[in-house]
C-alpha positions, 0 to 999 in steps of 0.5 A, spaced: 352 321 307 352 319 315 347 324 318 349 329 323 349 325 330 343 330 333 337 325 333 336 324 341 329 325 342 326 323 349 324 316 350 317 314 351 314 321 349 309 322 343 312 327 339 308 330 333 311 329 326 306 332 322 298 332 322 296 325 324 303 322 325 306 321 332 313 318 334 315 315 340 322 312 341 323 305 345 328 304 350 332 300 346 339 304 344 344 299 341 350 299 336 344 296 332 338 300 333 342 307 334 337 311 339 332 306 339 326 303 335 321 309 332 314 307 334 309 311 330 302 313 331 298 314 325 291 318 326 287 322 331 281 318 333 282 310 331 290 309 331 294 305 327 301 303 331 306 302 327 312 297 329 310 297 337 317 295 338 321 290 343 318 287 349 318 292 354 313 294 359 316 301 359 314 302 352 308 298 352 306 303 358 308 309 353 304 307 347 298 306 352 299 313 355 299 316 348 292 314 347 288 320 349 281 321 350 276 319 345 282 315 341 283 308 341 288 303 337 284 300 331 290 297 328 297 294 330 302 294 324 309 290 324 313 292 318 318 286 319 319 281 325 326 283 328 326 283 335 326 290 336 320 291 332 315 286 333 315 283 340 310 288 343 305 287 338 301 282 342 302 285 349 299 291 345 294 287 342 291 284 348 291 291 352 287 294 346 283 288 342 286 291 336 289 286 330 296 285 328 297 286 321 304 284 317 306 281 311 307 274 314 311 270 319 319 270 319 320 267 313 315 270 309 318 273 302 325 269 303 328 267 296 330 260 294 337 261 295 336 264 302 332 258 304 338 254 301 343 258 306 338 257 312 338 249 310 345 249 311 345 251 318 346 259 317 342 263 322 343 269 327 348 275 325 343 281 325 338 284 330 335 277 332 328 274 329 322 274 333 321 266 331 314 266 334 311 272 330 305 270 326 300 276 324 292 276 325 292 279 318 297 278 312 297 284 308 300 284 301 304 289 296 299 294 294 294 293 299 291 299 302 290 299 310 285 305 312 282 308 318 278 314 321 282 319 317 288 316 314 290 311 309 297 307 309 299 303 302 303 297 303 309 297 299 313 290 300 320 292 300 324 285 302 332 286 303 333 287 310 328 281 311 324 278 307 317 280 310 319 287 310 314 292 308 314 300 308 308 304 308 306 310 304 302 315 308 300 320 302 307 323 300 311 321 306 313 313 307 314 310 313 321 306 311 322 302 317 329 299 316 330 299 309 332 306 309 334 308 316 336 315 318 343 314 321 346 308 317 345 304 311 341 298 312 344 291 315 343 286 310 345 279 313 343 272 310 339 268 310 334 273 313 337 279 309 338 279 301 342 284 297 339 282 291 332 284 294 334 290 297 337 293 291 330 292 287 326 295 293 331 301 293 329 301 285 322 300 287 322 306 292 325 311 287 320 310 282 315 315 287 316 322 288 316 322 296 317 328 300 320 325 306 322 318 309 320 316 316 325 311 318 325 305 324 331 308 327 334 315 327 331 322 324 326 323 318 330 323 312 328 330 308 331 328 301 329 321 300 331 320 293 338 323 295 338 318 301 336 312 296 342 314 291 347 314 297 344 307 299 345 304 292 352 308 291 354 305 298 353 298 296 356 299 289 362 301 292 362 296 297 361 291 291 367 294 288 372 293 294 369 286 295 371 284 287 378 287 288 379 283 294 378 277 290 383 279 285 388 276 290 385 269 290 379 265 293 376 267 300 371 267 305 366 272 307 370 273 313 376 274 310 374 279 305 370 283 311 377 283 315 380 286 308 374 291 306 372 293 313 378 296 316 375 301 320 370 297 323 370 295 331 371 288 332 365 287 335 361 289 329 365 285 324 360 279 324 355 283 322 360 286 316 361 279 314 354 278 313 354 284 309 360 281 305 356 274 304 350 278 302 354 281 296 357 275 294 351 271 294 348 277 289 354 277 285 353 269 284 346 271 282 350 276 277 355 270 275 361 275 277 363 270 282 362 262 284 362 258 290 368 253 291 364 250 296 357 248 298 353 254 300 354 256 307 357 262 312 364 259 310 364 258 303 370 260 299 368 264 293 372 266 287 372 271 281 369 269 274 
């Protein structure tokens, strides 16, 4: 269910998506970010800026330029602290005086098993962590952030990152990197946690959403179909990983080279982290066991 490659909005231009919601594309296209990060402006007078994006003077100018007469930035909301979403929060805060809201710092929401993995020395492997990120105000699952004429419900959706949140906007949802409009979400331990990711998918499925507005790519017009695809995609990958282990114990890197046969070499490290995420999830389900202390090079065997 890969979407057609026709999402190519102009960079730095505020486009109206629906009443009270605009999108500005950041100038950071890459194999990990697609066309770039989607920054959202919520409201008509007092504005919430959701995911200011990467540290980019051009994007900061675009955001400030989208604040029209009679408008001001009242809130800056960061869905998670990856380098393509959070670093511009504080330059924007300095320019506008608005507070920065988020679930917490880079390790907030991390599970005990992922903390063990981090303590083993495993790091990196994703879009990069904004290690110095610290919000002015922390928000929790179920909190409601309000402004002039708008309301955003905080939905804690860990998986891509422990501090990841989605934001309910009526019957729409800003899903950031949990559900994207161009590819499946990267889950890269120790920051990404597949067990949490799947639980977050289930959590979002329990609501009757009209549309998802993702952190990368086009709006998703059939949210439940997209969620089902994400879950099915993961279950298919799980079956392939278990099949690879039928031949004997292996590391995540060895399994990735068997399972991800069509992946360009430059993306194999990310594929390895995805496999590791599955192996840790399968370990929690008592379907595989580690044969070595848990780290990036651990050999796993089927149970």
